C-alpha positions as CSV (number, residue, x, y, z in Angstrom):
1,M,-2.8,23.2,-2.9
2,V,-2.7,19.3,-2.7
3,L,-4.0,17.2,0.2
4,V,-2.4,13.8,1.0
5,T,-4.1,11.5,3.5
6,G,-2.1,8.9,5.4
7,A,0.8,11.3,5.1
8,T,2.8,9.7,7.9
9,G,2.5,6.3,6.4
10,M,5.2,4.6,4.4
11,L,3.9,5.7,1.0
12,G,2.1,8.9,2.0
13,R,5.2,10.6,3.3
14,I,7.1,9.9,0.0
15,V,4.1,11.2,-2.1
16,V,4.3,14.4,0.0
17,L,8.1,14.6,-0.7
18,E,7.6,14.0,-4.4
19,L,5.0,16.8,-4.6
20,L,7.2,19.2,-2.7
21,R,10.1,18.5,-5.0
22,Q,7.9,19.6,-7.9
23,G,7.2,22.9,-6.1
24,K,3.7,22.1,-5.0
25,K,2.1,23.3,-1.8
26,V,1.1,20.3,0.3
27,R,-1.3,19.8,3.2
28,A,-0.6,16.5,4.9
29,A,-3.3,14.7,6.8
30,K,-2.5,12.7,9.9
31,R,-4.0,11.1,12.9
32,E,-3.8,13.2,16.1
33,S,-1.5,10.6,17.7
34,S,0.9,10.5,14.7
35,N,4.7,10.9,15.4
36,L,5.9,13.7,13.2
37,E,9.4,13.5,14.5
38,E,9.7,10.0,13.1
39,V,8.5,11.2,9.7
40,R,11.1,14.1,9.8
41,K,13.9,11.7,10.6
42,S,12.9,9.2,7.9
43,L,13.1,11.9,5.1
44,K,16.9,12.0,5.4
45,Y,17.0,8.7,3.5
46,Y,15.2,10.1,0.6
47,T,16.5,13.7,0.2
48,E,19.6,15.8,1.1
49,N,17.3,18.5,2.5
50,P,15.0,16.7,4.9
51,D,14.4,19.6,7.3
52,G,13.7,22.0,4.5
53,F,11.1,19.8,2.9
54,F,9.6,18.8,6.3
55,N,9.2,22.4,7.3
56,A,7.4,23.1,4.0
57,I,4.6,20.7,5.0
58,E,1.3,22.0,6.3
59,W,0.0,19.4,8.7
60,T,-3.7,18.8,9.6
61,D,-5.5,16.2,11.7
62,I,-8.2,14.2,10.0
63,D,-10.7,11.7,11.3
64,L,-12.0,9.6,8.4
65,D,-15.2,9.0,10.4
66,D,-15.8,12.7,10.8
67,K,-16.9,14.4,7.6
68,K,-16.7,17.8,9.2
69,S,-12.9,17.3,9.9
70,I,-12.5,16.1,6.3
71,C,-14.2,19.1,4.8
72,T,-12.2,21.4,7.0
73,A,-9.0,19.8,5.7
74,L,-10.2,20.2,2.1
75,K,-10.6,24.0,2.3
76,G,-8.4,25.5,-0.4
77,I,-7.5,22.1,-1.9
78,H,-7.7,21.3,-5.6
79,E,-6.4,17.7,-5.7
80,V,-6.3,14.8,-3.3
81,Y,-4.0,11.7,-2.9
82,H,-5.9,9.3,-0.7
83,C,-3.2,7.1,0.8
84,A,-4.7,6.5,4.2
85,A,-5.5,2.8,4.9
86,K,-5.4,0.1,7.5
87,I,-3.4,-3.0,6.5
88,S,-4.5,-5.9,8.6
89,Y,-5.1,-9.7,8.1
90,D,-6.3,-10.3,11.6
91,P,-9.9,-11.5,11.9
92,A,-10.2,-9.5,15.1
93,E,-9.7,-6.3,13.2
94,R,-12.1,-6.9,10.3
95,E,-14.6,-4.3,11.3
96,K,-12.0,-1.6,11.9
97,T,-10.3,-2.4,8.6
98,Y,-13.5,-2.1,6.6
99,Q,-14.5,1.0,8.5
100,I,-11.2,2.8,7.6
101,N,-10.7,1.4,4.1
102,V,-14.3,1.4,2.8
103,Q,-16.3,3.9,4.9
104,G,-13.4,6.2,5.2
105,T,-13.0,6.3,1.4
106,E,-16.7,6.9,0.9
107,N,-16.6,9.8,3.4
108,M,-13.6,11.3,1.6
109,L,-15.3,11.1,-1.8
110,E,-18.5,12.6,-0.4
111,C,-16.6,15.5,1.0
112,C,-14.6,15.9,-2.1
113,R,-17.8,16.3,-4.1
114,K,-19.1,18.8,-1.7
115,M,-15.8,20.8,-1.7
116,N,-15.5,20.6,-5.6
117,I,-12.2,18.8,-5.6
118,I,-10.8,18.7,-9.2
119,K,-8.7,15.5,-9.0
120,F,-8.7,12.4,-6.8
121,L,-6.1,9.6,-6.7
122,Y,-6.8,6.5,-4.7
123,V,-4.2,4.1,-3.6
124,S,-5.8,0.7,-4.0
125,S,-3.9,-2.6,-4.3
126,A,-3.1,-5.3,-6.9
127,V,-4.8,-7.8,-4.7
128,V,-8.3,-6.6,-5.9
129,F,-7.9,-8.2,-9.3
130,N,-8.4,-11.7,-10.4
131,K,-5.5,-13.4,-12.1
132,E,-5.7,-13.8,-15.9
133,Q,-5.6,-17.4,-17.0
134,A,-3.9,-16.8,-20.3
135,D,-0.5,-15.7,-19.1
136,G,-0.8,-16.3,-15.4
137,L,-0.4,-12.6,-14.6
138,I,-2.7,-10.1,-12.9
139,H,-3.8,-7.3,-15.3
140,E,-6.0,-4.2,-14.9
141,S,-9.0,-6.4,-15.3
142,P,-12.6,-5.2,-14.9
143,Y,-13.2,-8.3,-12.9
144,L,-12.5,-7.9,-9.2
145,I,-12.0,-10.7,-6.7
146,N,-14.9,-12.1,-4.6
147,D,-14.3,-10.1,-1.4
148,K,-16.2,-12.7,0.7
149,N,-13.5,-15.3,0.1
150,A,-10.5,-12.9,0.2
151,T,-8.2,-11.8,3.1
152,I,-9.7,-9.0,5.2
153,Y,-7.3,-6.4,3.7
154,A,-8.0,-7.5,0.1
155,G,-11.8,-7.6,0.6
156,S,-11.8,-4.1,2.1
157,K,-9.6,-2.7,-0.7
158,C,-11.8,-4.4,-3.3
159,R,-14.9,-2.7,-2.0
160,A,-13.2,0.7,-1.7
161,D,-11.8,0.3,-5.3
162,A,-15.4,-0.2,-6.5
163,V,-16.5,2.9,-4.7
164,V,-13.9,5.0,-6.4
165,S,-14.7,3.5,-9.8
166,R,-18.4,4.4,-9.3
167,A,-17.4,8.0,-8.3
168,F,-15.7,8.3,-11.7
169,Q,-18.8,7.0,-13.5
170,D,-20.7,9.7,-11.6
171,G,-18.5,12.5,-12.9
172,M,-15.5,12.7,-10.6
173,N,-11.9,12.9,-12.0
174,T,-10.5,9.8,-10.3
175,I,-7.4,7.7,-10.8
176,I,-6.7,4.4,-9.1
177,I,-3.3,2.9,-8.6
178,N,-2.9,-0.7,-7.6
179,P,0.6,-1.4,-6.3
180,G,1.9,-4.8,-5.5
181,M,4.0,-5.2,-2.3
182,I,5.5,-1.8,-1.6
183,I,9.1,-1.9,-0.4
184,G,9.9,1.0,1.9
185,D,10.3,1.8,5.6
186,L,10.8,-1.6,7.1
187,K,9.1,-0.5,10.3
188,K,5.8,0.1,8.6
189,S,3.1,-1.7,6.5
190,S,4.7,-4.3,4.3
191,G,7.9,-3.8,6.2
192,D,6.5,-5.8,9.1
193,F,6.1,-8.8,6.7
194,L,9.6,-8.4,5.2
195,R,11.1,-8.3,8.7
196,T,9.9,-11.9,9.2
197,F,12.6,-12.8,6.6
198,M,15.2,-10.8,8.5
199,N,14.5,-12.1,12.0
200,G,12.9,-15.5,11.4
201,F,13.9,-18.8,10.1
202,Y,11.0,-19.4,7.6
203,T,9.4,-18.0,4.5
204,F,6.3,-18.9,2.5
205,P,5.6,-20.8,-0.7
206,G,3.9,-18.0,-2.6
207,G,5.1,-14.7,-4.1
208,T,4.0,-11.3,-5.4
209,G,4.9,-8.3,-7.5
210,C,7.0,-5.7,-5.7
211,A,7.7,-2.0,-6.2
212,D,9.9,0.5,-4.4
213,V,8.0,3.2,-2.5
214,R,9.8,5.9,-4.5
215,D,8.6,4.5,-7.8
216,V,5.0,4.2,-6.5
217,A,5.0,7.8,-5.4
218,A,6.6,9.1,-8.6
219,I,4.1,7.3,-10.7
220,A,1.2,8.5,-8.7
221,V,2.2,12.1,-9.1
222,R,2.9,11.7,-12.8
223,L,-0.5,10.1,-13.5
224,M,-2.2,13.0,-11.7
225,D,-0.2,15.6,-13.6
226,E,-1.1,13.9,-16.9
227,N,-4.8,13.7,-16.0
228,R,-5.2,10.0,-16.7
229,F,-8.7,9.8,-15.2
230,G,-10.9,6.8,-15.1
231,E,-8.0,4.3,-15.2
232,H,-6.5,1.6,-13.0
233,Y,-2.7,1.2,-13.0
234,L,-0.9,-1.8,-11.6
235,I,2.5,-0.9,-10.2
236,S,5.2,-3.6,-10.0
237,S,8.9,-3.6,-10.7
238,E,9.5,-7.4,-10.6
239,N,7.6,-10.5,-9.6
240,K,9.4,-12.4,-6.8
241,T,8.6,-15.5,-4.8
242,Y,8.9,-15.1,-1.1
243,R,11.8,-17.5,-1.2
244,E,13.6,-15.1,-3.6
245,L,12.8,-12.1,-1.4
246,S,14.0,-13.8,1.7
247,G,17.1,-15.0,-0.2
248,I,18.0,-11.4,-1.1
249,I,17.5,-10.3,2.4
250,T,19.4,-13.1,4.2
251,K,22.3,-12.9,1.7
252,K,22.5,-9.1,2.4
253,L,22.6,-9.9,6.2
254,N,24.9,-12.9,5.9
255,K,22.3,-15.2,7.4
256,T,21.1,-18.7,6.6
257,K,18.3,-18.9,4.1
258,P,14.9,-19.4,5.7
259,V,13.0,-22.7,5.3
260,V,9.9,-22.5,3.1
261,L,6.9,-23.5,5.1
262,P,4.7,-25.7,2.9
263,K,0.9,-25.0,2.7
264,S,0.3,-28.2,4.7
265,V,2.2,-26.8,7.7
266,L,0.2,-23.6,7.5
267,A,-3.0,-25.6,7.3
268,A,-1.9,-27.5,10.4
269,G,-1.4,-24.2,12.2
270,R,-4.9,-23.2,11.3
271,I,-6.3,-26.4,12.9
272,L,-4.2,-25.8,16.0
273,N,-5.6,-22.2,16.1
274,I,-9.2,-23.7,16.2
275,L,-8.3,-26.2,18.8
276,T,-6.8,-23.5,21.1
277,F,-10.0,-21.4,20.6
278,R,-8.0,-18.7,18.7
279,S,-6.1,-17.8,21.8
280,I,-2.7,-17.6,20.2
281,P,-2.3,-14.3,18.2
282,V,0.2,-15.6,15.6
283,L,-2.0,-18.7,14.8
284,R,-5.1,-16.5,14.6
285,M,-3.7,-15.1,11.4
286,L,-3.8,-18.5,9.7
287,T,-7.3,-18.2,8.2
288,Q,-8.1,-20.0,5.0
289,P,-7.9,-16.8,2.9
290,N,-4.6,-15.8,4.5
291,I,-3.1,-19.3,3.9
292,A,-4.3,-19.2,0.3
293,F,-2.7,-15.8,-0.2
294,L,0.7,-16.8,1.3
295,A,0.8,-20.0,-0.8
296,S,-0.1,-18.4,-4.1
297,F,2.1,-16.5,-6.6
298,Q,0.4,-13.1,-7.2
299,A,2.4,-12.2,-10.3
300,I,1.6,-8.8,-11.6
301,S,1.9,-7.3,-15.2
302,N,3.5,-3.9,-15.3
303,E,2.9,-3.7,-19.1
304,K,0.4,-0.8,-19.0
305,I,2.5,1.5,-16.8
306,V,5.7,0.8,-18.7
307,S,4.1,1.2,-22.1
308,E,2.2,4.4,-21.3
309,L,4.8,6.2,-19.2
310,Q,8.0,4.5,-20.5
311,Y,8.8,4.1,-16.8
312,E,12.0,2.4,-15.6
313,F,11.7,0.8,-12.2
314,I,14.2,0.4,-9.4
315,T,15.0,-3.3,-9.1
316,V,13.8,-5.3,-6.2
317,K,17.3,-6.1,-5.1
318,E,18.4,-2.5,-5.1
319,S,15.2,-1.5,-3.3
320,L,15.7,-4.1,-0.5
321,H,19.3,-3.2,0.0
322,F,18.6,0.5,0.2
323,H,15.8,0.1,2.8
324,I,17.7,-2.6,4.8
325,N,20.6,-0.2,5.1
326,N,18.3,2.5,6.3
327,Y,16.7,0.2,8.8
328,L,20.0,-1.1,10.2
329,S,21.4,2.5,10.5
330,E,18.8,3.1,13.2
């Protein structure tokens, strides 16, 4: 049996679906407050048999701070997909983000050792790697970013990534995937960011590598099936600027293209945030690391995954259109 943490999240639920399609028994970990009806409804966009697959899931509650609850969920489990994470760039949520992403991962690994788990896949992020200077792309480099100067989310994922890498060195069969921006349910995770291009009038000067949630899930399961332990795998379909992403979205919705906010405007917002004593939530997000991230082009190489798996990705345009249609239908 397989355990998937963060199974109600944008990626976790599709990993569960992919495993079920392959005939595997899945135990899906969730928070006690999770809305399972929302998960069930969302599966209709990814399969013609949503109720059948949903009813095949064995659900369990996990508190990543509680090792006893983790070990209980791991009984009878042979492999784990650790998708649970907190995505936040808000300075006010720094402690909680590190607690879930770093300490939660450490607790999972400790319990997996105790319960003799055979395989462990960790969903990290492309943001943990430094950009290579030669071709301007991010590769599966052994050199991680300096988490002290990174966004809160990137810093937490960098530390957790290092924890999983050490677990492999200590003898665990681990795999780490490092997706770029995942395009999926527009009500969750990166969907919150993409909705700013749907509902707002502005975009940002930077960009990033992107991948459809279905591709990320399929690749994760395949890597585990092929036992590619001790490896990092960047996952990206195409590299797009935020201007290009917003252009695809606004054209689909027949809206005017958003204006690109230059870095100078973002910096001015940061100064205003300081002058207002960080009392305006939106401006509070304009920290130096966040501004640097929004203004930089985090282009990702998918050479390794394409070469080793001969994988063909869903295009960014197709992915955005598919998920915008799903979002609008609700």
